[in-house]
Residue frames as qw, qx, qy, qz and C-alpha x, y, z in Angstrom:
[[0.454, 0.249, 0.130, 0.846, 146.01, 206.60, 51.52],
 [0.169, -0.733, -0.261, -0.605, 143.23, 209.08, 52.33],
 [0.680, -0.693, -0.222, 0.087, 143.71, 208.47, 56.05],
 [0.681, -0.192, 0.015, 0.706, 147.42, 209.25, 55.82],
 [0.219, 0.433, 0.236, 0.842, 146.80, 212.37, 53.76],
 [0.401, -0.779, -0.332, -0.349, 144.05, 213.47, 56.14],
 [0.716, -0.576, -0.153, 0.363, 146.47, 213.15, 59.09],
 [0.550, -0.014, 0.125, 0.825, 149.11, 215.16, 57.26],
 [0.010, 0.574, 0.311, 0.757, 146.72, 217.86, 56.23],
 [0.549, -0.765, -0.322, -0.098, 145.55, 218.04, 59.80],
 [0.397, 0.647, -0.470, 0.451, 149.08, 218.44, 60.91],
 [0.799, -0.325, -0.376, 0.339, 153.94, 216.51, 66.11],
 [0.116, -0.957, 0.054, -0.259, 155.50, 219.06, 68.41],
 [0.785, -0.297, -0.109, 0.532, 158.87, 219.86, 69.86],
 [0.043, 0.999, -0.005, -0.017, 160.31, 223.27, 70.59],
 [0.557, -0.623, 0.429, 0.342, 163.91, 222.09, 70.92],
 [0.702, 0.210, 0.546, 0.406, 164.22, 221.52, 67.18],
 [0.262, -0.114, 0.270, 0.919, 164.52, 225.13, 66.03],
 [0.053, -0.599, -0.638, -0.481, 160.86, 225.77, 65.30],
 [0.039, -0.109, -0.333, 0.936, 159.50, 229.11, 66.53],
 [0.172, 0.611, 0.757, -0.155, 155.76, 229.65, 67.08],
 [0.008, 0.265, 0.308, 0.914, 153.90, 232.17, 64.95],
 [0.039, -0.432, -0.738, 0.517, 151.25, 233.93, 67.00],
 [0.265, 0.629, 0.213, -0.699, 149.73, 236.50, 64.66],
 [0.689, 0.601, 0.404, -0.033, 148.17, 236.66, 61.22],
 [0.289, 0.924, -0.217, -0.128, 150.55, 239.29, 59.80],
 [0.270, -0.602, 0.740, 0.127, 153.67, 237.28, 60.63],
 [0.684, 0.154, 0.713, 0.001, 152.06, 234.14, 59.23],
 [0.601, 0.763, 0.228, -0.066, 151.21, 235.91, 55.98],
 [0.043, 0.873, -0.444, -0.198, 154.74, 237.30, 55.70],
 [0.394, -0.347, 0.837, 0.155, 155.95, 233.70, 55.36],
 [0.527, 0.278, 0.802, 0.049, 153.23, 232.18, 53.16],
 [0.424, 0.787, 0.150, -0.421, 152.19, 235.01, 50.83],
 [0.550, 0.721, -0.348, -0.240, 153.18, 234.23, 47.24],
 [0.009, 0.457, -0.888, 0.039, 154.78, 230.94, 48.32],
 [0.792, -0.069, -0.515, -0.321, 153.80, 227.29, 48.13],
 [0.568, -0.444, 0.618, -0.313, 153.54, 224.99, 51.13],
 [0.722, 0.336, -0.550, -0.251, 154.90, 221.66, 49.90],
 [0.672, -0.347, 0.632, -0.167, 155.03, 218.17, 51.32],
 [0.366, 0.527, -0.629, -0.438, 156.81, 216.42, 48.47],
 [0.125, -0.142, 0.981, -0.041, 156.64, 212.83, 49.61],
 [0.333, 0.454, 0.795, -0.226, 152.85, 212.91, 49.18],
 [0.218, 0.348, 0.543, 0.732, 152.67, 215.40, 46.37],
 [0.132, -0.827, -0.514, 0.186, 150.93, 218.08, 48.46],
 [0.283, 0.137, 0.067, 0.947, 151.15, 221.71, 47.34],
 [0.120, -0.787, -0.593, 0.120, 149.00, 224.31, 49.06],
 [0.192, 0.355, 0.020, 0.915, 148.61, 228.07, 48.70],
 [0.241, -0.662, -0.600, 0.380, 147.22, 229.97, 51.67],
 [0.228, 0.546, 0.276, 0.757, 145.95, 233.33, 50.42],
 [0.075, 0.002, -0.374, 0.924, 145.51, 236.60, 52.33],
 [0.472, -0.171, -0.224, -0.835, 141.81, 236.65, 51.36],
 [0.602, -0.195, 0.579, -0.514, 141.15, 233.59, 53.55],
 [0.912, 0.279, -0.092, -0.286, 141.19, 230.92, 50.85],
 [0.473, -0.435, 0.746, 0.174, 143.28, 227.77, 50.50],
 [0.814, 0.498, -0.102, -0.282, 143.93, 226.14, 47.13],
 [0.101, -0.603, 0.780, 0.135, 146.18, 223.36, 45.96],
 [0.831, 0.167, -0.456, -0.272, 146.56, 219.71, 45.19],
 [0.470, -0.452, 0.727, -0.213, 147.27, 216.52, 47.12],
 [0.492, 0.010, 0.856, 0.158, 148.05, 213.33, 45.28],
 [0.069, 0.082, 0.610, 0.785, 146.96, 215.17, 42.13],
 [0.139, -0.671, -0.713, -0.152, 143.47, 215.87, 43.52],
 [0.010, 0.637, 0.049, 0.770, 142.17, 219.35, 44.19],
 [0.393, -0.432, -0.600, 0.547, 142.24, 220.86, 47.68],
 [0.054, -0.613, -0.163, -0.771, 140.15, 223.92, 48.52],
 [0.486, -0.516, -0.614, 0.348, 139.31, 225.58, 51.78],
 [0.083, -0.864, -0.034, -0.496, 139.06, 228.65, 53.95],
 [0.641, -0.161, -0.470, 0.585, 141.09, 229.89, 56.87],
 [0.183, -0.894, -0.027, -0.409, 141.26, 232.57, 59.54],
 [0.419, 0.239, -0.608, 0.631, 143.53, 233.49, 62.43],
 [0.574, -0.658, -0.214, -0.439, 141.88, 233.18, 65.86],
 [0.683, -0.700, 0.170, -0.117, 143.40, 233.59, 69.32],
 [0.228, -0.707, 0.652, 0.153, 146.93, 232.91, 68.04],
 [0.564, -0.023, 0.816, 0.122, 146.05, 229.90, 65.91],
 [0.253, 0.214, -0.618, -0.713, 145.56, 229.12, 62.21],
 [0.538, 0.231, 0.695, -0.417, 141.99, 227.83, 61.88],
 [0.286, 0.311, -0.604, -0.675, 140.91, 226.12, 58.70],
 [0.743, 0.209, 0.591, -0.234, 138.47, 223.80, 57.01],
 [0.112, 0.458, -0.663, -0.582, 139.15, 222.14, 53.67],
 [0.877, 0.285, 0.242, -0.301, 137.83, 219.82, 51.05],
 [0.193, -0.460, 0.785, 0.367, 140.02, 217.23, 49.35],
 [0.259, 0.082, -0.785, -0.556, 138.35, 216.17, 46.12],
 [0.626, -0.334, -0.454, -0.539, 134.95, 215.82, 47.79],
 [0.682, -0.326, -0.587, 0.289, 136.22, 214.62, 51.17],
 [0.226, -0.899, 0.001, -0.376, 135.62, 217.24, 53.89],
 [0.580, 0.058, -0.512, 0.630, 138.48, 217.98, 56.26],
 [0.364, -0.791, -0.491, 0.027, 136.87, 219.32, 59.41],
 [0.031, -0.894, 0.118, -0.431, 137.47, 222.73, 60.93],
 [0.822, -0.354, -0.223, 0.386, 140.49, 222.76, 63.23],
 [0.029, -0.970, 0.203, -0.127, 142.67, 225.43, 64.87],
 [0.922, 0.083, -0.125, 0.356, 146.38, 224.71, 64.66],
 [0.440, -0.766, 0.225, 0.412, 149.63, 225.86, 66.18],
 [0.708, 0.672, -0.030, 0.217, 151.92, 227.18, 63.43],
 [0.562, -0.675, 0.286, 0.383, 155.70, 227.19, 63.78],
 [0.625, 0.763, -0.155, 0.053, 158.47, 228.20, 61.40],
 [0.746, -0.448, 0.287, 0.400, 162.11, 227.15, 61.12],
 [0.445, -0.267, 0.438, 0.734, 164.74, 229.11, 59.20],
 [0.361, 0.544, -0.060, -0.755, 162.05, 230.73, 57.04],
 [0.318, 0.312, -0.759, -0.475, 162.04, 227.59, 54.92],
 [0.326, -0.204, -0.922, -0.044, 159.84, 225.14, 56.84],
 [0.438, -0.274, 0.162, -0.841, 156.46, 225.54, 58.47],
 [0.194, -0.112, -0.964, 0.144, 154.91, 223.07, 60.88],
 [0.542, -0.310, -0.130, -0.770, 151.16, 222.86, 61.56],
 [0.144, -0.014, -0.932, 0.333, 150.03, 221.03, 64.71],
 [0.410, -0.474, -0.570, -0.532, 146.33, 220.26, 65.09],
 [0.590, -0.644, -0.487, 0.016, 144.19, 220.84, 68.16],
 [0.147, -0.958, 0.123, -0.212, 145.97, 224.07, 69.07],
 [0.169, 0.694, -0.667, 0.214, 149.31, 222.28, 69.29],
 [0.613, -0.331, 0.622, -0.357, 148.14, 219.19, 71.17],
 [0.907, 0.245, 0.290, -0.180, 147.80, 216.78, 68.22],
 [0.794, 0.117, 0.396, 0.446, 149.64, 215.46, 65.19],
 [0.012, -0.793, 0.190, 0.578, 151.82, 217.67, 63.00],
 [0.770, 0.456, 0.304, 0.328, 152.91, 218.05, 59.41],
 [0.301, -0.665, 0.214, 0.649, 155.95, 220.01, 58.28],
 [0.625, 0.718, 0.287, 0.108, 155.83, 221.72, 54.90],
 [0.517, -0.104, 0.208, 0.824, 158.62, 223.33, 52.89],
 [0.202, 0.848, 0.193, -0.450, 158.06, 226.94, 51.92],
 [0.559, 0.099, 0.520, 0.638, 158.83, 227.44, 48.21]]
């Protein structure tokens, strides 16, 4: 279970599916500020705050972390109930203002799509 959650928190790519890349911090914050990022099937709820912190839960366990925006990518490191989730810079894309996809390794790796609530 931890491996699956780790892969999802790390965040597949395709531009033909309506997702539009976000390339700057201000646009990113306009979507996530005061909203939850949710991946319901695994019970993941995350809040990404303007002050560079990440808080939430995954499978009822606490998630904490920090983030920054670097060279057009969302870069973060997190801790999931004592399990470190390594630093990684991710491509962020949004669709219809209601879904946000994070793709690890600057868009070259696996992805996870969250609902914005």
